[in-house]
C-alpha positions as a printed Julia matrix, in Angstrom:
862×3 Matrix{Float64}:
   4.32   67.61   27.55
   6.05   69.73   30.16
   8.99   68.68   32.25
  10.89   70.47   34.99
  14.52   71.29   34.2
  17.2    71.56   36.86
  17.4    74.91   38.58
  20.84   75.76   37.22
  19.5    75.72   33.63
  17.5    78.96   33.52
  16.76   79.61   29.86
  13.9    79.5    27.44
  14.54   76.81   24.82
  12.36   76.41   21.76
  12.8    75.06   18.27
  12.08   77.35   15.36
  12.38   77.13   11.63
  14.52   80.27   11.75
  18.12   79.06   11.55
  19.5    82.39   12.78
  17.61   82.41   16.07
  20.02   82.32   18.98
  19.74   80.38   22.24
  20.33   82.21   25.54
  22.64   80.03   27.61
  24.18   80.39   31.06
  27.63   78.92   30.56
  30.22   78.21   27.93
  29.8    74.43   28.5
  26.08   74.59   27.99
  26.47   76.83   24.94
  28.87   74.38   23.34
  26.55   71.48   23.89
  23.58   73.31   22.43
  25.63   74.46   19.48
  26.5    70.84   18.75
  22.81   70.05   18.67
  21.95   73.12   16.58
  24.5    72.46   13.87
  23.54   68.78   13.7
  20.1    69.8    12.46
  21.48   71.01    9.17
  23.25   67.81    8.1
  22.65   64.04    8.0
  25.01   61.8     9.9
  27.04   59.05    8.31
  25.29   55.68    8.69
  26.99   52.58    9.92
  25.51   49.07    9.94
  26.26   48.63   13.63
  25.55   51.14   16.41
  28.85   50.45   18.13
  30.49   53.03   15.82
  28.95   55.75   17.93
  31.45   55.01   20.67
  34.44   55.37   18.37
  34.92   58.94   19.53
  35.52   57.82   23.11
  38.98   57.61   24.55
  40.85   54.32   23.95
  40.38   53.1    27.49
  36.63   53.56   27.32
  36.37   51.99   23.86
  38.06   48.83   25.04
  36.37   48.5    28.41
  32.89   50.0    28.05
  30.26   47.18   27.96
  27.49   47.88   25.48
  24.45   45.62   25.78
  22.83   45.07   22.4
  20.55   42.1    22.94
  19.34   40.18   25.95
  18.77   36.44   26.12
  18.08   33.86   28.78
  20.7    31.68   27.15
  24.17   31.9    28.53
  25.49   31.8    25.0
  23.86   34.95   23.77
  24.52   37.64   26.3
  23.07   38.66   29.63
  21.06   41.32   31.36
  21.97   44.31   33.46
  22.06   43.63   37.17
  23.13   45.86   40.03
  26.77   44.87   39.84
  26.87   45.46   36.13
  25.08   48.76   36.62
  27.69   50.01   39.1
  30.54   48.91   36.84
  29.03   50.65   33.85
  28.44   53.82   35.86
  32.06   53.92   36.98
  33.5    53.27   33.54
  31.37   55.8    31.66
  31.85   58.72   34.04
  34.41   60.28   31.72
  32.09   59.71   28.77
  29.23   61.51   30.49
  31.42   64.4    31.57
  33.18   65.21   28.31
  32.15   63.18   25.3
  28.37   62.86   25.33
  26.47   65.22   23.03
  24.12   65.86   25.93
  26.67   66.34   28.69
  24.96   66.81   32.01
  21.9    64.93   33.2
  19.82   68.06   32.91
  19.79   67.85   29.15
  18.07   64.42   29.26
  14.79   66.03   30.26
  15.3    68.69   27.6
  15.67   66.19   24.8
  12.81   64.06   26.08
  10.63   67.18   25.99
  11.71   67.63   22.37
  10.2    64.21   21.62
   6.77   65.74   22.1
   4.26   65.38   19.28
   3.93   69.18   18.9
   7.6    69.62   17.96
   9.11   69.71   14.5
   9.73   66.2    13.06
  13.37   66.97   12.41
  13.81   68.16   16.0
  12.22   64.99   17.29
  14.5    62.94   15.07
  17.65   64.65   16.37
  16.42   64.4    19.97
  15.82   60.64   19.82
  19.16   60.2    18.08
  20.91   62.08   20.89
  19.1    60.02   23.52
  20.11   56.81   21.76
  23.74   57.87   21.87
  23.4    58.74   25.52
  21.79   55.36   26.33
  24.86   53.57   24.99
  26.61   54.65   28.15
  25.02   51.84   30.15
  22.39   51.28   32.76
  23.03   54.53   34.64
  22.26   56.53   31.51
  19.19   54.42   30.8
  17.99   54.95   34.38
  18.37   58.69   33.88
  16.19   58.56   30.77
  13.57   56.42   32.47
  13.19   58.93   35.31
  11.01   60.98   32.99
   7.52   59.65   32.52
   6.41   59.2    28.97
   9.86   58.72   27.45
   9.01   55.19   26.28
   5.63   56.22   24.83
   7.15   59.11   22.87
   9.95   56.89   21.59
   7.51   54.21   20.44
   5.46   56.9    18.67
   8.52   57.79   16.6
   8.43   54.29   15.08
   5.58   55.64   12.93
   7.88   58.27   11.42
   8.56   58.26    7.69
  12.2    59.03    8.4
  14.48   56.02    8.45
  16.89   57.87   10.75
  14.16   58.5    13.33
  12.92   54.91   13.15
  16.42   53.52   13.59
  17.2    55.8    16.54
  13.85   55.09   18.2
  14.29   51.34   17.76
  17.87   51.6    18.99
  16.81   53.46   22.11
  14.07   50.89   22.79
  16.65   48.17   22.26
  18.84   49.63   25.02
  15.91   50.22   27.38
  14.5    46.7    26.87
  17.91   45.22   27.67
  17.31   46.16   31.31
  15.08   43.68   33.11
  13.05   46.18   35.12
  12.03   48.19   32.03
  11.15   45.3    29.72
   7.53   45.06   30.84
   7.0    48.78   30.34
   8.35   48.65   26.8
   6.06   45.76   25.85
   2.99   47.13   27.6
   3.46   50.49   25.9
   2.75   48.86   22.52
   6.27   48.28   21.22
   5.46   44.87   19.74
   2.49   46.19   17.77
   4.37   49.24   16.46
   7.41   47.18   15.48
   5.12   44.75   13.67
   3.64   47.65   11.7
   7.12   49.04   11.04
   8.54   45.76    9.74
   5.67   45.32    7.29
   6.8    48.37    5.32
   8.05   47.57    1.86
  11.21   49.69    2.03
  13.28   49.6     5.2
  16.99   49.99    5.7
  18.95   47.12    7.17
  19.74   49.23   10.23
  16.07   49.76   11.06
  15.37   46.04   10.64
  18.28   45.09   12.86
  17.42   47.48   15.69
  13.72   46.55   15.59
  14.43   42.83   15.61
  16.83   43.23   18.52
  14.05   44.9    20.53
  11.91   41.82   19.9
  14.82   39.62   20.87
  15.11   41.41   24.22
  11.37   41.2    24.84
  11.21   37.51   23.88
  13.39   36.68   26.87
  10.19   36.68   28.93
   7.78   33.79   28.46
   4.65   35.94   28.26
   6.05   38.08   25.47
   7.23   35.02   23.52
   3.67   33.79   23.24
   2.49   37.23   22.14
   5.16   37.51   19.44
   4.63   33.97   18.13
   0.87   34.42   17.86
   1.1    37.69   15.94
   1.87   38.6    12.35
   5.55   38.8    13.23
   6.31   35.11   12.73
   6.1    35.16    8.9
   8.19   38.34    8.89
  10.87   36.74   11.05
  11.07   33.77    8.7
  11.3    36.11    5.7
  14.17   38.07    7.31
  16.2    34.84    7.47
  16.71   35.33    3.72
  17.69   38.99    4.01
  20.83   40.16    2.22
  22.3    41.69    5.4
  23.82   39.11    7.72
  23.11   41.33   10.75
  19.39   41.18    9.97
  19.57   37.4     9.64
  21.31   37.16   12.99
  18.74   39.39   14.68
  15.82   37.39   13.23
  17.51   34.15   14.24
  17.93   35.45   17.77
  14.21   36.14   18.07
  13.29   32.71   16.72
  15.79   31.04   19.05
  14.13   32.72   22.02
  10.64   31.86   20.79
  11.63   28.2    20.49
  12.39   28.09   24.21
   8.63   27.88   24.84
   7.16   24.49   23.97
   3.79   26.14   23.46
   5.23   27.97   20.44
   6.59   24.89   18.68
   3.43   23.9    16.86
   2.7    27.32   15.4
   6.36   27.86   14.49
   6.67   24.53   12.71
   3.4    25.05   10.87
   4.66   28.47    9.76
   7.64   26.72    8.12
  10.48   27.81   10.37
  12.49   24.56   10.22
  13.66   24.59    6.54
  15.14   28.14    6.58
  16.88   27.5     9.91
  18.17   24.11    8.78
  19.91   25.55    5.73
  22.3    27.53    7.98
  23.63   24.27    9.43
  24.26   22.57    6.11
  27.73   22.64    4.65
  26.58   24.04    1.3
  25.34   27.32    2.84
  27.53   30.26    3.86
  26.55   31.72    7.23
  28.12   33.5    10.16
  28.98   31.76   13.4
  26.26   33.7    15.21
  23.4    32.69   12.93
  24.57   29.08   12.94
  24.51   29.07   16.73
  21.07   30.65   16.87
  19.68   28.22   14.27
  21.15   25.3    16.16
  19.68   26.55   19.43
  16.18   26.75   17.94
  16.39   23.42   16.13
  17.64   21.65   19.25
  14.48   22.76   21.02
  12.37   21.35   18.18
  14.39   18.11   18.22
  13.05   17.31   21.68
   9.83   16.25   19.93
  10.13   12.99   17.98
   7.89   14.21   15.15
   9.8    17.44   14.69
  13.03   15.45   14.8
  11.83   13.64   11.67
  11.36   17.02    9.97
  14.98   17.84   10.77
  16.12   14.58    9.21
  14.14   15.41    6.09
  16.14   18.64    5.88
  19.43   16.71    5.93
  20.27   17.06    9.65
  20.85   14.5    12.39
  20.62   14.94   16.15
  23.81   13.54   17.7
  24.22   13.09   21.47
  27.08   14.89   23.2
  28.98   12.2    25.1
  31.87   14.32   26.39
  35.39   14.77   25.1
  36.73   12.21   27.58
  34.76    9.4    25.91
  36.72    9.81   22.66
  40.05    9.15   24.33
  39.4     5.44   23.97
  39.17    5.74   20.19
  42.07    3.93   18.53
  42.19    4.28   14.75
  43.82    1.49   12.8
  46.8     3.26   11.25
  48.42    0.26    9.61
  45.47   -1.51    8.01
  44.79   -1.64    4.32
  42.03    0.87    3.45
  38.5    -0.5     3.28
  35.01    0.87    2.98
  33.28    1.82    6.24
  30.92   -1.17    5.99
  33.91   -3.52    6.05
  34.02   -4.47    2.36
  37.32   -4.27    0.5
  38.28   -1.2    -1.5
  39.68   -1.97   -4.94
  42.68    0.36   -5.15
  46.17    0.16   -6.57
  48.89   -0.29   -3.99
  51.52    2.25   -5.0
  53.6     2.22   -1.81
  55.37   -0.75   -0.28
  54.42   -0.06    3.29
  52.02    2.0     5.39
  52.86    5.46    6.65
  53.39    6.17   10.31
  50.21    8.24   10.76
  47.99    6.46    8.27
  48.19    9.12    5.54
  49.03    6.56    2.86
  45.96    4.49    3.67
  43.81    7.61    3.59
  45.13    8.8     0.23
  44.8     5.35   -1.3
  41.09    5.64   -0.91
  41.11    8.46   -3.44
  42.78    6.42   -6.18
  40.07    4.01   -7.26
  40.58    2.06  -10.44
  38.76    3.28  -13.51
  37.01    0.04  -14.34
  33.26   -0.09  -13.91
  33.3    -2.53  -11.02
  35.49   -0.23   -8.93
  33.37    2.9    -9.23
  31.88    3.89   -5.91
  28.26    4.77   -5.38
  27.38    8.15   -3.94
  26.42    6.61   -0.6
  29.82    4.91   -0.28
  31.65    8.14   -1.13
  29.7    10.03    1.51
  30.49    7.3     4.03
  34.21    7.6     3.31
  34.15   11.4     3.58
  32.2    11.37    6.82
  34.38    8.71    8.43
  37.59   10.52    7.43
  36.41   13.85    8.87
  35.16   12.42   12.16
  38.22   10.25   12.73
  40.45   13.25   12.08
  38.56   15.3    14.67
  38.81   12.43   17.14
  42.56   12.12   16.59
  43.24   15.76   17.3
  40.82   15.87   20.24
  38.49   18.45   18.69
  35.42   16.31   18.07
  33.67   17.89   21.07
  34.7    21.24   22.45
  32.24   21.11   25.36
  33.69   20.27   28.74
  32.13   17.63   30.92
  31.39   20.31   33.5
  29.1    22.09   31.06
  26.76   19.15   30.67
  23.71   19.32   32.87
  23.23   16.48   35.31
  20.3    14.24   34.47
  19.69   15.71   31.03
  20.98   14.47   27.72
  22.45   17.15   25.48
  22.54   16.98   21.7
  24.14   18.74   18.82
  22.88   18.9    15.26
  25.1    17.96   12.35
  24.65   17.54    8.59
  23.67   13.95    7.88
  27.04   12.96    6.37
  28.89   14.03    9.53
  26.1    12.94   11.86
  25.96    9.38   10.52
  29.74    9.02   10.71
  29.83   10.5    14.24
  27.23    8.03   15.52
  29.06    5.08   14.01
  32.31    6.34   15.55
  30.7     6.5    19.01
  29.7     2.83   18.65
  33.42    1.99   18.54
  34.17    3.67   21.89
  34.35    2.0    25.3
  31.94    4.26   27.17
  28.73    2.26   27.77
  26.59    5.36   28.21
  27.89    6.85   24.98
  27.24    3.63   23.04
  23.68    3.39   24.34
  22.98    7.02   23.4
  24.42    6.53   19.91
  22.35    3.39   19.33
  19.14    5.18   20.33
  20.06    8.12   18.1
  20.58    5.74   15.15
  17.14    4.26   15.8
  15.57    7.73   15.87
  17.31    8.77   12.64
  16.41    5.62   10.67
  13.14    6.99    9.36
  13.79    6.76    5.61
  15.41    4.43    3.14
  18.1     7.03    2.51
  19.12    7.2     6.16
  18.98    3.43    6.65
  21.21    2.9     3.62
  23.58    5.62    4.84
  24.01    3.88    8.19
  24.62    0.57    6.44
  27.32    2.06    4.19
  28.9     3.82    7.16
  29.41    0.5     8.97
  26.7     0.81   11.61
  25.29   -2.69   11.07
  28.61   -4.41   11.72
  29.12   -2.54   15.0
  25.53   -3.01   16.16
  25.57   -6.76   15.57
  28.88   -6.93   17.47
  27.23   -5.2    20.44
  24.26   -7.6    20.64
  26.19   -9.7    23.2
  27.31   -6.67   25.24
  27.06   -7.16   28.99
  25.14   -3.9    29.57
  21.35   -4.0    29.4
  20.95   -0.34   28.23
  23.44   -0.98   25.42
  21.68   -4.17   24.29
  18.3    -2.46   24.43
  19.52    0.49   22.32
  21.24   -1.82   19.83
  18.13   -3.96   19.38
  16.04   -0.82   18.86
  18.48    0.44   16.22
  18.59   -2.88   14.36
  14.8    -3.08   14.41
  14.48    0.31   12.73
  17.24   -0.46   10.23
  15.79   -3.87    9.31
  12.77   -2.2     7.7
  14.93   -1.91    4.58
  15.3    -5.17    2.65
  18.91   -4.37    1.75
  19.85   -3.53    5.32
  18.01   -6.61    6.59
  20.16   -8.76    4.31
  23.24   -7.05    5.73
  22.08   -7.73    9.29
  21.61  -11.38    8.42
  24.98  -11.57    6.66
  26.75  -10.13    9.71
  25.48  -13.08   11.77
  22.78  -11.4    13.83
  20.39  -14.39   13.86
  21.94  -16.43   16.67
  22.6   -13.43   18.99
  19.01  -12.3    18.51
  17.71  -15.76   19.37
  19.91  -15.81   22.47
  18.62  -12.38   23.47
  15.03  -13.58   23.09
  15.69  -16.57   25.33
  17.46  -14.44   27.98
  14.89  -11.66   28.05
  13.67  -11.43   31.64
  11.23   -8.54   31.63
  10.12   -8.02   28.01
   7.06   -5.94   28.81
   9.08   -3.28   30.62
  11.92   -2.98   28.1
   9.9    -3.32   24.91
  12.71   -5.39   23.41
  10.52   -8.45   22.88
   8.48   -6.82   20.15
  11.61   -5.41   18.5
  13.43   -8.75   18.51
  10.38  -10.45   17.01
  10.24   -7.77   14.32
  13.87   -8.35   13.33
  13.52  -12.14   13.37
  10.27  -11.9    11.41
  11.99   -9.87    8.69
  14.95  -12.23    8.52
  12.84  -15.41    8.73
  10.26  -14.27    6.18
   8.9   -16.96    3.87
   7.61  -14.36    1.41
  11.01  -12.73    0.73
  11.89  -15.05   -2.12
   8.52  -14.43   -3.79
   8.94  -10.67   -3.3
  12.36  -10.73   -4.91
  10.98  -12.43   -8.01
   8.39   -9.76   -8.58
  10.41   -6.79   -7.32
  10.27   -4.29  -10.15
  10.18   -0.72   -8.85
  12.03    1.31   -6.23
  10.36    1.33   -2.85
  10.72    4.08   -0.21
  13.6     5.79   -1.94
  15.54    2.65   -2.87
  17.14    2.63   -6.31
  17.41   -1.12   -6.5
  15.55   -2.65   -9.4
  14.36   -6.05  -10.6
  17.66   -7.33  -11.95
  19.59   -6.48   -8.78
  16.9    -8.04   -6.62
  16.94  -11.26   -8.6
  20.72  -11.33   -8.42
  20.6   -11.17   -4.64
  17.66  -13.56   -4.24
  20.06  -16.3    -3.22
  20.76  -14.31   -0.05
  17.1   -14.19    0.87
  16.54  -17.91    1.37
  17.75  -20.37    3.98
  19.09  -23.82    3.27
  18.31  -26.85    5.39
  21.95  -26.85    6.51
  21.63  -23.28    7.78
  18.55  -24.22    9.77
  20.26  -27.31   11.11
  23.39  -25.46   12.25
  21.65  -22.4    13.7
  19.91  -21.83   17.01
  16.48  -21.91   15.4
  16.18  -25.61   16.22
  16.75  -24.92   19.88
  13.77  -26.23   21.84
  13.93  -23.33   24.26
  13.65  -20.83   21.4
  10.69  -22.67   19.84
   9.02  -23.01   23.25
   9.4   -19.27   23.78
   7.67  -18.57   20.46
   4.83  -20.95   21.32
   4.55  -19.33   24.75
   4.17  -15.92   23.08
   1.57  -17.37   20.72
  -0.32  -18.87   23.63
  -0.57  -15.89   25.99
   0.31  -12.5    24.51
  -1.38   -9.52   22.89
  -2.49  -10.08   19.28
   0.37   -7.93   17.93
   3.01  -10.25   19.42
   1.0   -13.31   18.44
   1.13  -12.17   14.81
   4.93  -11.88   14.89
   5.46  -15.2    16.64
   3.09  -17.01   14.24
   4.93  -15.53   11.25
   8.29  -16.86   12.48
   6.81  -20.27   13.29
   5.22  -20.39    9.84
   8.63  -19.87    8.24
  10.26  -22.55   10.39
   7.41  -24.99    9.76
   8.44  -25.05    6.12
  11.43  -27.21    7.11
  10.6   -30.74    8.12
  13.0   -30.98   11.05
  11.67  -27.72   12.5
   8.06  -28.68   11.87
   8.35  -31.89   13.85
   9.86  -30.07   16.81
   7.09  -27.48   16.72
   4.43  -30.21   16.69
   6.04  -31.92   19.67
   5.77  -28.73   21.78
   1.95  -28.66   22.11
   1.32  -26.16   19.34
  -2.38  -27.05   19.23
  -3.16  -25.3    22.52
  -1.43  -22.14   21.26
  -3.45  -22.23   18.04
  -6.65  -22.67   19.98
  -5.73  -19.71   22.19
  -5.43  -17.41   19.16
  -8.62  -18.68   17.52
 -10.7   -18.25   20.68
  -9.91  -14.59   21.35
 -12.49  -12.76   23.45
 -13.4   -10.29   20.71
 -14.8   -13.11   18.57
 -17.38  -13.84   21.26
 -18.73  -10.26   21.53
 -22.4    -9.82   20.79
 -23.4    -7.55   17.94
 -26.07   -5.75   19.98
 -23.54   -4.49   22.51
 -22.32   -1.75   20.15
 -25.38    0.41   20.8
 -24.62    0.53   24.54
 -20.99    1.58   24.47
 -19.5     4.97   23.8
 -17.87    6.05   20.58
 -14.38    5.99   22.05
 -14.88    2.43   23.26
 -16.09    1.48   19.79
 -12.85    2.8    18.31
 -10.77    0.82   20.8
 -12.83   -2.29   20.12
 -12.37   -1.82   16.37
  -8.61   -1.58   16.78
  -8.6    -4.69   18.92
 -10.61   -6.57   16.3
  -8.21   -5.5    13.53
  -5.18   -6.66   15.53
  -6.91   -9.94   16.39
  -7.87  -10.41   12.73
  -4.25  -10.03   11.65
  -3.14  -12.53   14.29
  -5.81  -15.0    13.18
  -4.83  -14.66    9.53
  -1.14  -15.31   10.26
  -1.94  -18.21   12.58
  -4.22  -19.69    9.91
  -1.27  -19.71    7.5
   0.76  -21.51   10.17
  -2.0   -24.09   10.67
  -2.3   -24.62    6.91
   1.42  -25.41    6.74
   1.31  -27.7     9.77
  -1.55  -29.67    8.16
   0.98  -30.97    5.64
   2.25  -33.21    8.41
   0.34  -36.46    8.74
   1.48  -36.77   12.35
  -0.06  -33.4    13.16
  -3.36  -34.33   11.49
  -3.56  -37.45   13.61
  -3.06  -35.77   16.99
  -5.18  -32.6    16.68
  -8.85  -32.15   17.54
 -10.12  -31.17   14.07
 -13.71  -30.52   15.07
 -12.66  -28.0    17.76
 -10.44  -26.11   15.32
 -13.18  -26.15   12.65
 -15.71  -24.69   15.08
 -13.3   -21.93   16.02
 -12.51  -21.06   12.4
 -16.2   -21.05   11.43
 -16.95  -18.59   14.21
 -14.08  -16.38   13.08
 -15.3   -16.48    9.48
 -18.66  -15.04   10.53
 -17.13  -12.43   12.85
 -16.42   -8.74   12.15
 -12.71   -9.04   11.42
 -11.55   -7.23    8.25
 -12.32   -9.01    5.01
  -8.68   -9.2     3.97
  -7.95  -11.31    7.07
 -10.62  -13.87    6.18
  -8.92  -15.23    3.07
  -6.45  -17.45    4.92
  -9.12  -18.38    7.47
 -11.34  -19.61    4.64
  -8.5   -21.46    2.92
  -7.44  -23.14    6.16
 -11.04  -24.05    6.97
 -11.58  -25.67    3.57
  -8.33  -27.63    3.83
  -9.05  -28.73    7.38
 -12.58  -29.86    6.51
 -11.41  -31.79    3.46
  -8.81  -33.63    5.52
 -11.29  -34.39    8.29
 -13.58  -36.44    6.04
 -17.4   -36.44    5.75
 -18.01  -38.55    8.85
 -17.53  -35.68   11.33
 -19.67  -33.21    9.43
 -22.57  -35.4     8.45
 -24.08  -35.84    5.0
 -24.09  -32.11    4.26
 -21.04  -29.87    4.46
 -22.02  -26.3     5.33
 -18.43  -25.05    5.37
 -18.29  -24.38    1.63
 -21.52  -22.39    1.9
 -20.16  -20.32    4.79
 -16.97  -19.6     2.89
 -19.06  -18.41   -0.07
 -21.28  -16.18    2.06
 -18.71  -14.65    4.41
 -15.54  -14.55    2.33
 -16.04  -15.11   -1.4
 -19.12  -12.97   -2.03
 -17.89   -9.97    0.06
 -14.53  -10.16   -1.7
 -16.15  -10.19   -5.17
 -18.43   -7.26   -4.26
 -15.41   -5.31   -3.08
 -13.6    -6.08   -6.32
 -16.56   -4.8    -8.35
 -16.72   -1.63   -6.24
 -13.08   -0.66   -5.93
 -11.13   -2.19   -8.78
  -9.93    0.17  -11.51
  -9.36   -2.68  -13.95
 -12.3    -3.52  -16.28
 -10.94   -7.04  -16.61
 -10.92   -7.53  -12.83
 -14.5    -6.26  -12.52
 -15.61   -8.54  -15.35
 -13.98  -11.56  -13.7
 -15.64  -10.72  -10.38
 -19.15  -10.34  -11.82
 -18.84  -13.61  -13.78
 -17.75  -15.47  -10.63
 -20.56  -13.89   -8.63
 -23.12  -14.96  -11.22
 -21.79  -18.52  -11.12
 -22.23  -18.7    -7.34
 -25.79  -17.38   -7.5
 -26.77  -19.59  -10.44
 -25.59  -22.66   -8.54
 -28.28  -21.94   -5.98
 -26.07  -21.32   -2.97
 -28.37  -20.74   -0.02
 -28.77  -17.07    0.94
 -26.32  -15.97   -1.77
 -28.63  -13.25   -3.11
 -29.29  -12.01    0.42
 -25.53  -11.85    1.01
 -25.04   -9.79   -2.17
 -27.67   -7.29   -1.06
 -26.34   -7.18    2.5
 -22.84   -6.35    1.24
 -24.18   -3.4    -0.79
 -23.71   -5.11   -4.15
 -26.82   -3.68   -5.87
 -25.48   -0.18   -6.5
 -22.14   -1.24   -8.08
 -24.0    -3.81  -10.21
 -26.31   -1.14  -11.66
 -23.31    1.1   -12.35
 -21.52   -1.79  -14.03
 -24.53   -2.38  -16.3
 -24.35    1.26  -17.43
 -20.63    1.2   -18.24
 -19.68   -2.4   -19.01
 -19.4    -4.36  -22.25
 -22.08   -6.71  -23.57
 -20.83   -9.69  -21.6
 -20.73   -7.76  -18.34
 -24.18   -6.26  -19.0
 -25.64   -9.68  -19.69
 -24.17  -11.12  -16.5
 -25.15   -8.15  -14.4
 -28.76   -8.29  -15.58
 -28.88  -11.97  -14.65
 -27.69  -11.22  -11.11
 -30.14   -8.33  -10.69
 -33.0   -10.5   -11.98
 -32.21  -13.12   -9.3
 -32.04  -10.36   -6.68
 -35.4    -8.96   -7.81
 -37.07  -12.23   -6.89
 -36.86  -11.02   -3.3
 -39.31   -8.14   -2.84
 -37.14   -6.67   -0.07
 -34.48   -5.83   -2.68
 -36.82   -3.76   -4.91
 -36.32   -0.41   -3.11
 -32.56   -0.74   -3.33
 -32.65   -1.62   -7.06
 -34.92    1.34   -7.82
 -32.82    3.69   -5.67
 -29.71    2.63   -7.55
 -31.2     4.02  -10.76
 -31.86    0.72  -12.49
 -35.27    1.7   -13.99
 -34.04    4.53  -16.32
 -31.08    2.39  -17.39
 -33.31   -0.55  -18.21
 -35.76    1.66  -20.14
 -32.97    3.1   -22.29
 -31.76   -0.4   -22.96
 -35.23   -1.53  -24.08
 -35.92    1.54  -26.24
 -32.53    1.27  -27.98
 -33.12   -2.45  -28.53
 -29.69   -3.45  -27.28
 -28.9    -7.18  -27.43
 -29.9    -7.51  -23.78
 -33.23   -5.65  -24.12
 -35.36   -8.78  -23.58
 -33.69   -9.58  -20.22
 -33.94   -5.88  -19.28
 -37.66   -5.94  -20.06
 -38.2    -9.01  -17.86
 -36.41   -7.24  -15.02
 -38.51   -4.1   -15.5
 -41.69   -6.13  -15.16
 -40.62   -7.42  -11.74
 -39.91   -3.93  -10.39
 -42.51   -1.39   -9.2
 -42.7     1.32  -11.89
């Protein structure tokens, strides 16, 4: 590679292995500069973990004022790029450096050292040349522009990344780092193959921390551009970047975190980054139990905040012990007024059993705070871990609010129209969200309520919010005069009420009547989505099965540590008394009418929830009579006559697969609504007044059609039970001399259920019970019973049961198969199930059932 030197440098310069060879020079200044380079060949320089040490030899003014760009980012928090103004400033400030301090004083030597990068030169000469150029590039954009005037400088520098010398690799990466920090040269660096060579370099088993840092900073500069982010994320670099987050050198961690933070700015990269496992190593830097620098914490937070914009990825953050908390502005916390003179209590409002050592409270509340640390030693006073965490979190957040340091961001920094978040460890995040609920800013309260709803994805988080006092504040805000606040509060309570313990707390705080009032006042439920959420909360509070669940509650569910004894102890809180029903708003005619209106004309999902609440209320006589008086029959008929129950079976062949899936989902939702409504009807039939006013034949026809429909089998049990009860109460006059309902129940509910039990049950006793019951039905001569067994695929599990079961099961199974064999159409299925070899072995071994097996063999084609 040949380059043209300036005319005033007329000398022949070549590198030789002979250390005594002299260099003809034209001036004392040039001779001194070359001598510096010559003597540097014979010794290694002292390494420093950061390249800024190379400017230590500059004069004090230049050291303090010279801007050195190390990494470029689009984010305002992590540096900037060179522009024209910055370029002129750098050029002015480094003029002294170029004139007297640079090892390659004079722009003419730039071309000389670039020529020394040529592949035909000695490796040591190339190493010293790239090192000198790196030092020169630290002078700023003017120096970098001078280097980039020579074509091929970037290619030769990238080629040095293949060197076995760590010094050469570090200098080459450092020079590329400075070049890529300038916007106009970034494309050239990437297109010259820098990403590929750095990938190859970073895969080496032994690299110094300096080489890793400089290489990663090049990637950080390149990842500022969208097109290069996609290239980096879809290469082999992503696993390396994640691995470097565990490096021993904090500078390497920071550099790797900077690259990942830039990659996360592109939504297209999120999926591949999350699948590569980037969230756990980044999340650990934000936890309080991990030591990390301020820089890496900021970079990890920047990346995780980008992931938190997706609801699914936000759940992954919560699983790592982090919570996304909205930034509401420092001004919002000015309304916070801590109670300085109140006796200390737990965040959820319960009393704290402590010894009162002082006679009066302190001026700033320190006595009350310290009293919380002196809990009595008796067993009843010991705090659970969740309560301790709630106390710690509340104390820390209230302290920050008192001193005005809870948010350092100014209101001017928040972007208009966008909601900004921060990420905190769950202890601090839960306490911060509860604290925001106590403020006066409506926007802040609404944001906090929505954040609580988003974070309530596990039993651990729901319990944490309960212990931190969130339930008390949310119930208080149910009557707030702001629609966004009420909507957010209802959403939060709906997510929290999934937990049985938290649901009890919601009920104990008096949420029932405000929820009923909200349901009655709801003007546009379809737009807000609050109708479904209110029905969910009410359905969990007014749940007739809670008492039964508490009796059989034996194991922890979804992370809960509550066992059988505790559940039975609290079972008294799960039931309502007649006085509670009488005094509450549940007897309000407007509330009951609203539920019946939902049952009469709503999607099946809402019908299921409304029917469940009405079923609970129908268990109380005073409520049941009011429900009957509000034309409940028309609502029941509306559910039972859903359009999907009238669809013809032959239509499936004419519709597309996607439409079949949608139709299947609709049938499942309708089946659940029908099952719940059937339970409601069964309970209403206990009223003689209701039996006298309803049209029994119409309801029976509807239930019979549902029983023969394609709804899931598990939804047919209550339909069958309700149908049998309704037919028995109707009397034989309406149905004639023969009652086909019992036969239909056998064919469409009992037989399919028994076949499923034989197929899927892991209990030998359950399978034995099912096969005995099935044999009884067939032996009684129920019409089409054998055809129903074959249609439900019962032949194959019966043959398998004969092979594995005990003598009683084998005897019963053979009897059923013999009855099935009477129909010639069942012979192929029996043979295909492998019955013939099994029966032959049974005959040859002369088992007790060999005679029945022989009779069955004679009926089959062999």
